[in-house]
C-alpha positions in Angstrom: 38.3 119.2 66.7 39.7 116.3 64.9 42.2 114.4 67.5 44.4 114.5 64.5 44.6 118.0 63.6 45.9 120.3 66.3 44.2 123.3 64.5 44.5 124.8 61.2 48.3 124.4 61.2 50.5 121.4 62.4 49.1 117.9 63.0 49.3 116.2 66.1 52.2 113.9 64.8 54.1 117.2 64.1 53.3 118.6 67.3 55.0 115.7 69.1 57.8 115.9 66.8 58.3 119.5 67.5 58.3 118.4 71.5 61.3 115.8 70.7 63.4 118.6 69.0 62.4 120.9 71.9 63.8 118.6 74.3 67.0 118.3 72.4 67.5 121.9 72.2 67.0 121.9 76.1 69.6 118.8 76.4 72.2 120.6 74.7 72.4 123.5 77.4 71.4 121.3 80.7 73.2 117.6 80.6 72.0 114.9 82.1 68.2 116.1 83.5 66.0 114.3 80.8 63.2 113.7 83.6 63.2 117.7 85.0 63.5 118.7 81.2 60.2 116.3 80.4 58.5 118.2 83.5 59.3 121.4 81.8 58.2 120.6 78.5 54.9 119.0 80.2 54.4 122.2 81.9 54.6 124.3 78.6 52.2 122.1 77.0 49.5 122.4 79.6 49.7 125.6 79.7 51.2 125.6 83.4 53.7 127.9 85.5 56.8 126.0 86.8 58.2 126.4 90.6 62.0 125.9 90.2 63.7 125.5 94.1 67.1 124.2 94.1 70.6 125.3 94.7 72.5 127.9 92.6 74.2 127.3 89.7 72.7 124.2 88.5 71.0 125.7 85.4 67.8 127.2 86.2 68.4 130.6 84.4 70.0 128.6 82.0 67.1 126.3 81.0 64.1 129.4 81.0 66.2 131.3 78.4 66.9 127.8 76.5 63.3 127.6 76.5 62.3 130.9 75.2 64.8 130.8 72.3 63.3 127.6 71.7 60.0 128.6 70.9 61.0 132.0 69.7 59.3 133.8 72.6 60.0 136.8 73.9 61.9 136.1 77.3 61.8 138.6 80.6 63.6 138.0 83.6 63.0 140.1 87.1 65.1 139.8 89.5 63.5 140.0 92.7 64.7 142.0 96.0 63.2 143.1 98.8 62.4 146.6 97.4 61.1 145.5 94.3 57.6 147.2 93.7 54.9 145.6 92.1 55.1 148.2 89.1 58.4 146.9 88.5 56.9 143.4 87.3 53.6 144.9 85.8 54.1 148.4 84.4 52.8 151.6 85.0 50.8 154.9 84.1 52.9 157.7 83.0 51.4 161.3 82.4 52.1 162.9 79.2 52.4 166.4 79.6 52.0 167.4 76.0 48.7 165.4 75.4 47.3 165.9 78.7 47.0 162.2 79.4 48.1 158.9 80.7 49.4 155.9 79.1 50.6 152.8 80.0 54.0 151.6 80.0 54.2 147.8 80.6 56.3 145.8 82.5 58.5 142.6 82.0 55.8 140.4 82.6 54.3 141.8 79.1 56.5 138.5 77.6 56.0 135.0 76.6 58.5 133.4 79.1 58.8 135.5 82.2 61.7 134.2 85.1 61.1 135.5 88.4 64.6 134.7 89.9 64.9 134.4 93.2 60.9 134.9 93.8 60.6 134.5 97.6 63.0 137.2 98.2 60.2 140.1 97.4 57.9 141.0 99.9 54.4 139.4 99.8 52.9 142.7 98.3 55.4 142.1 95.3 54.5 138.5 95.3 50.9 139.1 95.1 51.7 141.0 91.7 51.8 137.5 90.3 49.0 135.7 91.0 46.3 137.5 88.2 49.1 137.0 85.8 49.6 133.4 86.5 45.9 132.2 86.9 44.0 134.7 84.4 47.0 135.3 81.9 46.4 139.3 82.3 47.2 142.6 84.3 44.6 144.9 85.9 46.4 148.5 86.5 43.9 151.6 87.5 40.6 149.8 86.4 42.4 148.9 82.8 42.8 145.2 82.1 45.5 144.4 79.5 45.7 140.7 78.5 49.2 139.3 78.7 50.8 137.6 75.3 50.2 133.9 74.1 51.6 131.6 75.3 52.5 132.9 79.0 54.3 130.8 81.4 56.1 132.1 84.4 59.3 130.2 85.5 60.0 131.1 89.3 63.1 130.0 91.2 64.2 130.0 95.0 66.7 128.8 96.9 66.0 126.5 99.5 69.3 126.6 101.7 68.8 130.6 102.1 66.6 132.1 105.0 68.0 135.6 105.7 65.9 138.2 103.7 63.1 135.7 102.4 59.4 135.3 102.5 57.7 132.4 102.3 55.7 131.8 98.8 51.7 132.0 100.0 49.6 129.2 100.0 47.6 131.2 97.3 50.6 131.4 95.0 51.8 128.3 95.2 48.7 126.8 94.5 49.1 128.7 90.7 52.4 126.7 89.8 51.6 123.6 87.6 54.6 121.7 88.9 57.7 122.2 91.0 60.9 120.6 89.6 64.3 120.2 91.1 66.9 119.8 88.8 69.6 119.1 91.4 73.6 118.4 90.8 74.3 116.5 87.2 76.1 113.2 87.6 79.9 112.9 86.8 79.4 112.1 83.1 77.2 115.1 82.6 79.4 117.4 84.7 82.4 116.3 82.4 80.3 117.1 78.8 79.3 120.6 80.6 82.8 121.2 81.3 83.7 120.2 77.7 81.0 121.9 76.0 81.6 125.6 78.0 85.4 125.3 77.1 84.9 126.0 73.6 81.6 128.2 73.5 78.0 128.7 75.1 75.8 126.1 73.8 72.8 128.8 74.2 73.9 130.7 71.4 73.5 128.1 68.8 70.0 127.2 69.9 67.4 127.6 67.3 63.9 128.3 67.8 61.7 124.7 67.1 58.0 126.5 67.6 56.9 129.5 67.5 54.7 131.1 69.8 51.3 129.9 67.3 52.5 126.3 67.1 52.8 126.4 70.5 49.1 128.0 71.5 48.4 124.7 68.5 50.2 122.1 71.3 48.4 123.3 74.2 45.0 123.1 71.9 45.7 119.6 70.8 46.3 118.8 74.3 42.8 119.2 75.6 42.1 116.6 73.1 43.9 113.7 74.9 41.2 111.4 76.4 41.0 111.1 80.2 38.8 108.1 80.7 36.2 108.2 83.6 38.0 105.7 85.8 41.4 107.6 85.4 39.6 110.8 86.1 38.0 109.5 89.5 41.4 108.2 90.2 42.7 111.3 90.2 39.7 112.8 92.0 40.4 110.1 95.0 44.4 111.3 94.9 43.4 114.8 95.4 40.4 113.5 98.3 43.3 111.7 100.2 45.6 114.4 100.7 42.3 116.4 102.2 41.6 113.4 104.3 45.0 112.7 105.9 45.9 113.7 109.2 49.4 114.5 108.4 48.1 117.4 105.9 47.0 120.7 107.2 45.7 121.5 103.9 45.1 119.5 101.2 45.1 119.9 97.4 42.7 122.0 96.2 40.1 122.1 92.7 42.6 123.9 90.9 44.9 121.0 91.7 42.9 118.8 90.1 42.3 120.4 87.5 46.2 121.0 86.9 47.1 117.7 87.4 44.6 116.4 84.5 45.9 118.9 82.2 49.9 118.1 82.9 48.7 114.0 82.4 47.2 115.1 79.0 50.0 116.9 78.4 52.5 114.1 79.2 50.5 111.3 77.5 50.4 113.7 74.3 54.3 114.0 74.4 54.7 110.3 74.6 52.9 109.6 71.6 49.1 108.9 73.0 45.8 110.4 72.6 44.5 108.5 76.2 45.8 109.0 80.0 46.9 106.3 81.6 47.2 105.8 85.5 50.9 105.5 85.4 50.5 109.0 84.2 49.1 110.1 87.3 50.9 108.3 89.2 54.8 110.1 87.6 53.1 113.5 87.7 51.5 113.4 91.1 54.4 114.1 93.5 55.7 117.1 91.1 52.2 118.7 90.7 50.8 118.1 94.1 53.5 118.5 96.6 54.4 122.3 96.8 51.0 123.1 97.2 50.4 120.8 100.3 50.8 122.3 104.0 51.8 119.7 105.9 51.2 119.3 109.7 54.0 120.7 112.0 54.7 117.2 114.2 55.0 115.4 110.9 57.2 118.2 109.1 59.7 118.4 112.4 59.7 114.4 112.2 61.6 114.6 108.1 58.6 113.5 106.3 58.5 116.0 103.3 55.3 116.3 101.5 56.6 114.5 98.3 56.8 111.2 100.6 53.3 111.7 101.7 52.0 111.7 98.2 53.8 108.8 97.3 52.6 106.9 100.5 49.0 108.0 99.5 49.5 106.9 95.9 50.7 103.1 97.3 47.1 102.9 98.9 44.3 104.6 96.8 43.2 101.7 94.3 44.3 102.2 91.1 42.0 101.7 88.1 42.5 98.6 86.0 
């Protein structure tokens, strides 16, 4: 495929312009969070899922709904609770007495943007229902496999300060999230703008789609054409290997982590108007792509050192290609 053409539709330049409009859309509803918004758009362009771990009320749900509206996609929200069943997410087979046969009733997972709200409140059995969806974009029920719509992105939220009635996300599920994003509290200026905007109406109501689903898929295809030079690829691999050899980490980054880091770097470079990945892209994206999937050794964790700090320390030690 020609690098200047995303598919039979929009050119690469037109797709980049649409990502700018998408950023403007999201910035209207979430004030003062340009970096998290850029990371979210990068994950969308990379075709990856996103985990948002943050305190309540900072706009996680609003951001997910605004993203769905901006790509003219179907939005579904599932409130995860301890009594939630896998069939409540995936759907189930129902018997039709008149036709004497079963038919499949799709669940809320059959959407373009699925918001798994407070995902860590559901039991491990229910959490595992998302594994196939997140990695293979399909659902298998009663021996029948159904393909999910394109694009398909899971945005899961969890509250880091509540532990009662929650279940930790298994490593297999964490590894399927391309990024972990934190919004945090807005600064004073952004919070005053938020107050003024919400006084007269809801900015979400004014969002207009800047991409349709087909164009979003064109964007994801265009991202794959971004060049990853061999030395940059080896730089990524060196970071991944460093996480596996560090004594502070019990479980390092997987090969899937390497693939997602590469794809997210391609997406970020494309959004920035480049057709090649820089080492700086790798350094910027390594913490949000890698930190959440590492299992930190207990002594290190209890000493107050986070996975993000370990990644940043490793980035200072791994040789950067010239």
